[in-house]
C-alpha positions in Angstrom: 159.8 114.5 198.1 157.9 115.0 195.0 160.6 112.7 193.2 160.1 109.8 195.5 156.3 110.2 195.2 156.5 110.2 191.5 158.9 107.1 191.8 156.5 105.5 194.0 153.2 106.2 191.7 155.2 105.1 188.7 156.1 101.8 190.6 152.6 101.3 192.0 151.2 101.8 188.4 153.6 99.7 186.9 152.9 97.0 189.2 149.0 97.3 188.5 149.8 97.2 184.9 151.7 94.1 185.3 148.8 92.6 187.3 146.3 93.4 184.8 148.7 91.9 182.5 149.2 88.9 184.0 145.1 88.5 184.6 144.6 88.8 181.1 147.2 86.5 180.0 145.6 84.0 182.5 142.2 84.5 181.2 144.1 84.2 177.5 145.6 80.9 178.1 142.3 79.7 179.7 140.4 80.7 176.6 143.2 78.9 174.6 143.1 75.6 176.4 139.3 75.5 176.1 139.8 76.2 172.1 142.3 73.4 172.0 139.9 70.8 173.6 137.2 72.0 171.3 139.4 71.6 168.3 140.4 67.9 169.8 137.0 67.3 170.1 136.2 68.5 166.3 139.2 66.3 165.2 137.6 63.3 166.7 134.3 63.9 165.3 135.7 64.7 162.0 137.6 61.5 161.8 134.7 59.4 163.1 132.6 61.2 160.0 135.3 60.4 158.0 135.5 56.6 158.4 131.6 56.6 158.4 131.5 58.3 155.2 134.0 55.8 153.6 131.8 52.7 155.0 129.1 54.6 153.4 130.6 54.8 150.0 132.1 51.0 149.9 128.5 49.9 150.8 127.3 52.5 148.1 129.8 50.8 145.6 128.6 47.4 146.9 125.2 47.9 146.1 126.1 49.4 143.0 128.2 46.6 141.6 125.6 44.0 142.9 122.6 46.0 141.1 124.8 45.9 138.0 125.2 42.2 138.1 121.5 41.6 138.7 120.8 43.7 135.8 123.1 41.9 133.4 121.3 38.7 134.9 117.8 39.9 134.0 118.8 41.6 130.4 118.3 38.3 128.5 115.1 37.8 129.9 113.6 41.4 129.2 115.3 40.9 125.4 113.1 37.6 125.6 110.3 39.3 126.7 110.5 42.1 123.9 111.0 39.4 121.2 108.0 37.8 122.5 105.9 41.1 122.4 107.3 41.4 118.8 105.9 37.7 117.7 102.7 38.4 119.5 102.6 41.7 117.4 103.1 40.1 114.1 100.5 37.1 114.9 98.0 39.7 115.8 98.6 41.5 112.8 98.3 38.4 110.5 95.1 37.5 112.3 93.8 41.1 111.5 94.9 40.8 108.2 93.2 37.3 107.9 90.0 38.6 109.3 90.0 41.4 106.9 90.6 39.1 104.0 87.6 36.6 105.2 85.2 39.6 106.0 85.9 40.8 102.1 85.1 37.4 100.8 81.9 36.9 102.7 80.9 40.5 101.8 81.9 39.9 98.1 79.9 36.4 98.2 76.6 37.8 100.1 76.7 40.7 97.2 76.6 37.9 94.7 73.6 36.1 96.4 75.2 33.2 98.2 73.7 32.1 101.3 76.6 29.9 102.0 80.0 31.1 102.3 83.2 29.0 101.6 86.4 29.9 103.0 89.7 28.4 102.5 92.3 29.0 105.3 95.5 28.3 104.1 
Protein backbone atom coordinates (compact mmCIF):
# COMPACT_ATOMS: atom_id res chain seq x y z
CA UNK A 1 0.00 0.00 0.00
CA UNK A 2 2.81 2.43 0.65
CA UNK A 3 4.08 1.74 -2.78
CA UNK A 4 0.71 2.59 -4.30
CA UNK A 5 0.43 5.67 -2.15
CA UNK A 6 3.91 6.78 -3.24
CA UNK A 7 3.07 6.24 -6.90
CA UNK A 8 -0.20 8.12 -6.45
CA UNK A 9 1.59 11.05 -4.77
CA UNK A 10 4.21 11.08 -7.50
CA UNK A 11 1.47 11.09 -10.14
CA UNK A 12 -0.39 13.93 -8.37
CA UNK A 13 2.86 15.90 -7.97
CA UNK A 14 3.71 15.37 -11.64
CA UNK A 15 0.18 16.43 -12.66
CA UNK A 16 0.48 19.56 -10.50
CA UNK A 17 3.92 20.29 -11.95
CA UNK A 18 2.59 19.80 -15.45
CA UNK A 19 -0.40 22.09 -14.71
CA UNK A 20 1.85 24.87 -13.36
CA UNK A 21 4.18 24.39 -16.32
CA UNK A 22 1.26 24.75 -18.70
CA UNK A 23 0.05 27.92 -16.91
CA UNK A 24 3.56 29.36 -17.03
CA UNK A 25 3.88 28.57 -20.72
CA UNK A 26 0.50 30.19 -21.45
CA UNK A 27 1.52 33.36 -19.61
CA UNK A 28 4.81 33.32 -21.49
CA UNK A 29 2.98 32.94 -24.79
CA UNK A 30 0.69 35.86 -23.89
CA UNK A 31 3.70 38.00 -23.02
CA UNK A 32 5.43 37.03 -26.26
CA UNK A 33 2.30 37.91 -28.27
CA UNK A 34 2.14 41.33 -26.62
CA UNK A 35 5.85 41.79 -27.26
CA UNK A 36 5.39 40.92 -30.93
CA UNK A 37 2.51 43.40 -31.23
CA UNK A 38 4.58 46.10 -29.55
CA UNK A 39 7.53 45.39 -31.82
CA UNK A 40 5.25 45.62 -34.85
CA UNK A 41 3.97 49.00 -33.66
CA UNK A 42 7.54 50.18 -33.06
CA UNK A 43 8.56 49.05 -36.55
CA UNK A 44 5.65 50.96 -38.08
CA UNK A 45 6.52 54.05 -36.06
CA UNK A 46 10.18 53.81 -37.06
CA UNK A 47 9.26 53.39 -40.72
CA UNK A 48 7.00 56.45 -40.47
CA UNK A 49 9.75 58.45 -38.80
CA UNK A 50 12.25 57.29 -41.39
CA UNK A 51 10.02 58.51 -44.19
CA UNK A 52 9.50 61.84 -42.43
CA UNK A 53 13.24 62.19 -41.81
CA UNK A 54 13.99 61.47 -45.46
CA UNK A 55 11.43 64.07 -46.54
CA UNK A 56 12.92 66.57 -44.10
CA UNK A 57 16.43 65.93 -45.40
CA UNK A 58 15.19 66.29 -48.97
CA UNK A 59 13.51 69.62 -48.12
CA UNK A 60 16.65 70.83 -46.32
CA UNK A 61 18.73 69.98 -49.39
CA UNK A 62 16.32 71.91 -51.62
CA UNK A 63 16.41 74.93 -49.31
CA UNK A 64 20.21 74.80 -49.24
CA UNK A 65 20.41 74.68 -53.03
CA UNK A 66 17.92 77.56 -53.26
CA UNK A 67 19.91 79.66 -50.79
CA UNK A 68 23.16 78.94 -52.65
CA UNK A 69 21.55 80.01 -55.92
CA UNK A 70 20.25 83.22 -54.37
CA UNK A 71 23.65 83.94 -52.84
CA UNK A 72 25.26 83.56 -56.26
CA UNK A 73 22.68 85.99 -57.66
CA UNK A 74 23.39 88.53 -54.90
CA UNK A 75 27.20 88.24 -55.07
CA UNK A 76 27.58 90.76 -57.95
CA UNK A 77 25.45 93.28 -56.05
CA UNK A 78 27.59 92.87 -52.94
CA UNK A 79 30.75 93.24 -54.99
CA UNK A 80 29.33 96.39 -56.62
CA UNK A 81 28.46 97.80 -53.21
CA UNK A 82 32.01 97.07 -52.09
CA UNK A 83 33.40 98.84 -55.15
CA UNK A 84 31.12 101.84 -54.52
CA UNK A 85 32.38 101.93 -50.93
CA UNK A 86 35.97 101.98 -52.12
CA UNK A 87 35.20 104.78 -54.61
CA UNK A 88 33.48 106.82 -51.87
CA UNK A 89 36.46 106.27 -49.62
CA UNK A 90 38.81 107.47 -52.34
CA UNK A 91 36.63 110.53 -53.07
CA UNK A 92 36.46 111.34 -49.37
CA UNK A 93 40.23 111.03 -49.06
CA UNK A 94 40.71 113.30 -52.08
CA UNK A 95 38.30 115.91 -50.69
CA UNK A 96 40.04 115.71 -47.33
CA UNK A 97 43.43 116.25 -48.96
CA UNK A 98 42.08 119.15 -51.02
CA UNK A 99 40.52 120.76 -47.97
CA UNK A 100 43.78 120.38 -46.07
CA UNK A 101 45.72 121.95 -48.93
CA UNK A 102 43.22 124.82 -49.18
CA UNK A 103 43.38 125.36 -45.44
CA UNK A 104 47.16 125.49 -45.53
CA UNK A 105 47.09 127.91 -48.47
CA UNK A 106 44.60 130.20 -46.68
CA UNK A 107 46.71 130.13 -43.52
CA UNK A 108 49.84 130.96 -45.51
CA UNK A 109 48.16 133.89 -47.31
CA UNK A 110 46.68 135.24 -44.07
CA UNK A 111 50.08 134.96 -42.44
CA UNK A 112 51.45 137.24 -45.16
CA UNK A 113 48.72 139.77 -44.42
CA UNK A 114 46.37 139.19 -47.34
CA UNK A 115 42.70 139.87 -46.71
CA UNK A 116 41.41 137.96 -49.72
CA UNK A 117 42.54 134.47 -50.48
CA UNK A 118 42.86 133.23 -54.04
CA UNK A 119 42.41 129.51 -54.40
CA UNK A 120 42.69 127.63 -57.68
CA UNK A 121 41.01 124.27 -58.02
CA UNK A 122 42.43 122.02 -60.70
